[in-house]
Backbone as CSV, one residue per row, in Angstrom:
resi,resn,N_x,N_y,N_z,CA_x,CA_y,CA_z,C_x,C_y,C_z
1,MET,111.412,151.410,57.229,112.121,150.176,57.504,113.464,150.469,56.731
2,SER,114.578,150.079,57.338,115.799,150.271,56.582,115.952,149.288,55.484
3,ASP,116.915,149.638,54.435,117.237,148.710,53.385,117.922,147.531,53.965
4,LYS,118.646,147.687,54.995,119.245,146.479,55.524,118.303,145.438,56.043
5,ILE,117.323,145.924,56.722,116.322,144.977,57.132,115.430,144.367,55.969
6,CYS,115.035,145.243,55.113,114.234,144.907,53.889,115.028,143.831,53.134
7,ASN,116.402,143.870,52.849,117.087,142.877,52.262,117.152,141.578,52.806
8,VAL,116.930,141.520,54.120,117.065,140.298,54.806,115.632,139.565,54.949
9,LEU,114.686,140.366,55.016,113.290,139.827,55.142,112.767,138.699,54.149
10,TYR,113.205,138.921,52.845,112.690,137.912,51.935,113.386,136.711,52.166
11,PRO,114.677,136.420,52.336,115.084,135.091,52.546,114.675,134.537,53.824
12,LEU,114.364,135.430,54.932,113.918,134.732,56.077,112.567,134.329,55.984
13,LYS,111.730,135.051,55.149,110.295,134.570,54.983,110.331,133.372,54.191
14,LYS,111.232,133.025,53.340,111.338,131.810,52.528,111.681,130.668,53.545
15,LEU,112.629,131.003,54.446,113.065,129.978,55.393,111.782,129.542,56.208
16,LYS,111.132,130.565,56.699,109.874,130.286,57.535,108.889,129.408,56.764
17,GLU,108.692,129.815,55.384,107.812,129.017,54.521,108.196,127.522,54.562
18,ALA,109.505,127.395,54.230,110.185,125.993,54.207,109.921,125.245,55.512
19,PHE,110.162,125.806,56.545,109.920,125.127,57.860,108.389,124.716,57.804
20,LEU,107.464,125.713,57.703,106.057,125.438,57.884,105.648,124.431,56.773
21,ASP,106.148,124.458,55.566,105.829,123.430,54.644,106.141,122.121,54.885
22,PHE,107.437,121.927,55.435,107.826,120.614,55.915,107.110,120.043,57.144
23,LEU,106.587,120.967,57.973,105.867,120.540,59.163,104.380,120.925,59.086
24,LYS,103.920,120.946,57.832,102.565,121.451,57.565,101.474,120.783,58.391
25,ASP,101.677,119.420,58.692,100.591,118.652,59.305,100.821,118.708,60.944
26,GLU,101.834,119.531,61.377,102.103,119.539,62.816,101.703,120.900,63.388
27,ASP,101.560,120.964,64.664,101.224,122.105,65.387,102.451,122.815,65.898
28,VAL,102.997,123.597,64.980,104.301,124.422,65.482,104.174,125.854,65.027
29,LYS,105.037,126.554,65.639,105.268,127.983,65.413,106.753,128.102,65.215
30,VAL,107.101,129.030,64.269,108.441,129.436,63.873,108.832,130.614,64.415
31,LEU,109.829,130.863,65.188,110.227,132.176,65.769,111.761,132.533,65.234
32,LEU,111.866,133.713,64.929,113.176,134.236,64.618,113.632,135.129,65.878
33,PHE,114.820,134.817,66.357,115.284,135.679,67.398,116.757,136.153,67.359
34,GLY,117.254,136.803,68.192,118.616,137.163,68.148,118.933,138.438,67.351
35,SER,120.041,138.698,66.829,120.422,139.918,66.226,119.639,140.239,64.844
36,ARG,119.258,139.170,64.195,118.527,139.423,62.918,117.174,139.868,63.349
37,ALA,116.434,139.282,64.423,115.093,139.681,64.765,115.196,141.216,65.300
38,ARG,116.318,141.572,65.927,116.529,142.837,66.479,116.788,143.960,65.524
39,GLY,117.294,143.377,64.298,117.799,144.352,63.250,119.183,144.807,63.514
40,GLU,119.921,144.132,64.330,121.167,144.515,64.726,122.395,143.543,64.124
41,PHE,122.108,142.956,63.108,122.916,141.846,62.549,123.925,142.579,61.599
42,VAL,125.084,141.767,61.247,126.051,142.129,60.282,126.037,141.046,59.200
43,SER,126.745,141.120,58.149,126.711,140.145,57.086,127.143,138.719,57.554
44,THR,127.880,138.574,58.650,128.463,137.263,59.048,127.495,136.738,60.242
45,SER,126.523,137.361,60.557,125.545,136.993,61.630,124.828,135.722,61.256
46,ASP,124.710,134.747,62.300,123.891,133.598,61.919,122.425,133.893,61.966
47,VAL,121.607,132.884,61.833,120.147,133.042,61.841,119.730,132.200,62.994
48,ASP,119.107,132.779,64.017,118.550,132.067,65.156,117.112,131.791,65.020
49,VAL,116.669,130.379,64.884,115.373,130.120,64.681,114.915,129.095,65.752
50,GLY,113.782,129.334,66.292,113.145,128.482,67.167,111.920,127.943,66.758
51,LEU,111.719,126.640,67.288,110.372,126.000,66.967,109.628,125.875,68.330
52,ILE,108.313,126.231,68.424,107.511,125.946,69.607,106.508,124.902,69.034
53,VAL,106.647,123.743,69.565,105.855,122.487,69.085,104.808,122.230,70.158
54,GLY,103.539,121.866,69.585,102.461,121.447,70.258,102.450,119.985,70.745
55,ASP,101.445,119.625,71.410,101.398,118.310,71.746,101.105,117.451,70.562
56,GLY,101.605,116.287,70.601,101.271,115.279,69.554,102.277,115.468,68.229
57,VAL,103.223,116.522,68.222,104.157,116.549,67.185,105.038,115.510,67.014
58,ASP,105.166,114.966,65.771,106.267,114.029,65.347,107.609,114.583,65.546
59,ARG,108.199,114.285,66.696,109.454,114.821,67.155,110.576,114.305,66.258
60,ARG,110.392,113.150,65.516,111.399,112.632,64.664,111.639,113.703,63.508
61,LYS,110.588,114.528,63.161,110.707,115.431,62.090,111.721,116.706,62.541
62,ILE,111.692,116.938,63.784,112.510,118.105,64.210,113.742,117.663,65.004
63,ASP,114.045,116.393,65.174,115.213,115.872,65.895,116.478,115.992,64.963
64,LEU,117.410,116.821,65.146,118.626,116.945,64.403,119.707,116.046,64.764
65,THR,119.513,115.228,65.837,120.521,114.343,66.352,120.599,112.926,65.683
66,THR,119.579,112.758,64.886,119.591,111.257,64.295,119.833,111.421,62.756
């Protein structure tokens, strides 16, 4: 594994842990996609994160429009 990928894994792992901690009582999966997932990112690349939510999830916890 390249140093570039290793240097980005720790912060992304912490981000995933934060999502899962906040949503610990919910049926969710956290996905990383885009250039960072493919290892094709540059220092200014954004982080693309997706959530797959199960039935019964409190959508107010994940609604960013309110």
